[in-house]
N, C-alpha and C positions, 0 to 999 in steps of 0.2 A: 547704309543709313536709311535710304528710302524704304527698303523692305522692312526694316524694324519699325518705322513709323506707320507703314501700312498695316503691319501685324497688330500694332498697338491700337490703331483705329478700329480694325476688325474686332479685336477683343473687346474694346469698349462698346461697340455696336451690339455684339452678342450679349454682353452682360446687361446692357441697358434694355434690350428687347426682353431678355429672360426675366429681369426684375419687374418690368411693366406687365408682362404676361402673368407672372405669378401673383402679383398684387391684384390685377383685374380678375383673374380666375378665382382667387380666394374671396374677393368681394362678391362676385356673382353667385358663387356657391352658398355663401352665407345668406344672401338675399333670397335665393331659391329655398334653402332649408327653412328660413323663417316665414315662408309663404308670401313674401313681398313681390316676388317675380315669378311668372309662369314661363313655360317654354314659348308660348306665343308672344309674350312680352319681349323675351330675348331675341326671337326671330325678327320682330318689328324693329328693334334697335339695331340688330345686325344689318338689316336692309338699309337703314339710315347710314350706318358706318360705311357700307359699300358705296353708297352715293357720295359720301364725303371723300372717300378715297379716290373716286373717279373725278370729282370736281377739284382738280388741281391745276387750273389754268395759270394761276400766278406763281405756282410753286409753293413748296413748304420746306421748312427747315428739316434737317436730318433728324433732329430730336422729335419733332412733331410726326414725321413719317414713321419712325420707330415706334412711337407710342400708339399711333393709329393702327399700324400693322399688328402690334402685340394685342391690342384690344380686339381686333377682328379675330385673331387666332384664338383668343380666350373665349369669346362668344361662340365661335364654331365648336370648340372643344366641349364647352359646358352643354350646348344644345345637343351635340352628338351623344354625350354621356346620358343626358336625360332621356333621349329617344331610345337609347340602348337598354335603359333600365325600366322601360314602361311595361 
């Protein structure tokens, strides 16, 4: 029973992370494609996200952490893609 609950929680975490990542990535790519964001804009926001991730003195919920981690991963991926295609 415990293992089943653990697997369900892990599945939910993986699905939530993936959904947040895909939504953030799609949004960022649209903004870049429309000329509304540059690579330097993305890097500045990513630095702020890193700071937010480190500033966790009071703790944050699992949902907030998953969302923040997915956002960071999406920014990193989009930035890497932009630099690769220069």
